[in-house]
N, C-alpha and C positions, 0 to 999 in steps of 0.2 A: 070390499067387493065380494059379493057372494058368487060361488061357483056352483054349477050343476052337480047333482048327486053323481058320484063316481069319478069326478074330475081328478081327485088326488090319485086314485088308482090308475086312471088312464095316463096321467102324467108320469107316475112311477114306471109304468110299463114302457112308455116312450124312452125314458132315461135308460132303462135296462136294455131294451132292444138296440138303441143307438150305441150304447157302450159295448154290447156284445159284438156288434158289427165292427166297430172301430178297434176293439181289442184284437180281433182276428186280422184286420188289415194292417194295424200299426204296432201291435204289442201293447201289453198292459202298461208298461213303464212310460210309453210315449204318449199316452192319452191323459191329459190333465183335466181336472174337474171343471175349471173355469172355461176351458175351450169346449169341452163336451156340452156343458150347459148352454153356452152361447150358441152352439150349433142348433140346438132345439128351441132357441128363443127364450131361455130362462136365465136367471141370475145364479151366480155361484152360491149365494146365500140360500136360495131356494133348494139347492141340493140337500141341505141338512134337514129339510122338512121330510125327506124321504129316506135318507141313509145316514148312518152314524159316521161313516168314513168311506174312503175310496175302496178299501179292502172289503167293506160290507157290500158295496155295489159290485165289486169284482166277483165275489162269491155268488151273488144273485145272477149276474150275467153268465157266469160259467154254468150254473145250474140250468138256466134257460137253454143255453147252447147244448148242454149234455142231453136235456130232455128232447130237444128237436132232433138231435142225431139219433137217439133211441127210437123216436117215432118214425123217422125215415127208414131206419133199418128194419123195424118191425112191419112196416108197410110193404116192404119188398118180401113177398112170400110166394111160395110155390102153390100148386093146386092142393097140397096137403094142409095148407094153412101154416106151415112152418117156413121161416125165412130160408131162402135158397142161398147157399154159400157163394156159388158162382155169381149170382146176381148181386149179392152184397159187395163182393170184391170188384166186379166190373163197374158198379155204380160208384164205389169209393174211388177207384183208380181211373176215373173218367176225365176226359178233357174238360168237361163242364165243371166238375168239382175243382179241378186244378185252377181253372180260370175265374172262378167265383169265390175268391178268398173270403170276402165279407159274409158270405152265407154258408160257408163250408164248415167242416169239422174243426172245432177249437183246438183239439189235441195236435193236429198237424201244424198249427200256427203258433201255439203257445207252449208246447212241450219243452223246447229249448230254453225259453224264458223261465219256465217253472224250475228247471234244473239249477238256476242261479238264485233261487229264493228259498226261504224257509217259511214256515207258518201255515196259516189256514188256506191260503190260495194254493200252495203246493200240495197240501193234503187233499184239497178238493180235486185238483187235476189228477193226482194219484188215484183217487177214488174213481174218476172217470175212466182212467186207463184200465183199472181192474174190472169195471163194469163192461167195457168194450171186450176185454179178454173173455169174460163170462158169457157175453152175448155170442161171440164167435164160437166159443166152446159148445154152446147149446145147439149149433147147427152142424157140427162136425160129425163124421160117421159114428154111428152108435156102437160099432164094433171096437172102437178104441177104448182102452182102459182109462179110468179117470185121470191118472197122472199123465198119461200120454195125450189125452184130450187137452188138458191144461197147457202142456208144453207146446202142442201144435197150435193152440189158440194164441199163445203168447208169440209164437213165430209168425203167425198170420198177421197179428196186430203190428208187430215190428215191421213186416214187409209193407203193410198199408201206410203206416205213418211215415216210415223212412222214405218210401218211394214218393209219397206226396211232397215231403220236404224237398227232396232233390228235384223233382219235376217242376216245382215252383221256383227253385233257386237258380236254375240255369236260364240264360236268355236265348239259348239255342232251341228253337221250337222242335226241330227234328230229334234232338237229344232228349228233350222233355217227353216227347211222344214215345221214344224208345224206353225211357225209364218206366212210363206207365205200362207199356206192353210187357216188359220183362218183370215188372213188379207183380202184374196179374198172374203171370205164369209161376213166379216164385211163391206167391201167396197160396195158389192152388196146390202146388207141390208140397208146401209146408203143412197144409191142412191134412194131407193124406199120408204124411211120413209115419213110419213105424219105428219103434225103438230097435236098435241093432244089437 
């Protein structure tokens, strides 16, 4: 059977996109290749026409997720054309982000799982965390010294990811909303902290 030009790339993209969503919703370890391929109407054997292993797919899905997060963050910008920190924090710690696990930040769903693994997947998630810290650092007050900027950026990222994990973990909607609100305040305070 002959396929149209671009069919293989389209299929590969579907596998990556579906895996990225499922990884965020269920965790990497809970998504099997056979089940994933069945969900998109393909055979497990067909998987190996596109990827060498599940780890190979995982790295690709993480890269796509990281790229989408970067695009969303860079899209949020002030009139100066620079991303606005308060808008970034409010967008990240929003009810919409909390409620849409499958399309949200991969770090908030996979960071804990990454801590239990070694190898390329953990290295890639670590790289994503570093990139997020760098991006946040780029929008912090210019008056901060470089080492303070990096420390504040790390604190902001900790607030963002930690808050999102807790807001999603509780089944008490009011508590979840309080986590989001207090996390926004804490992240903004962390951004402006100065060394004592």
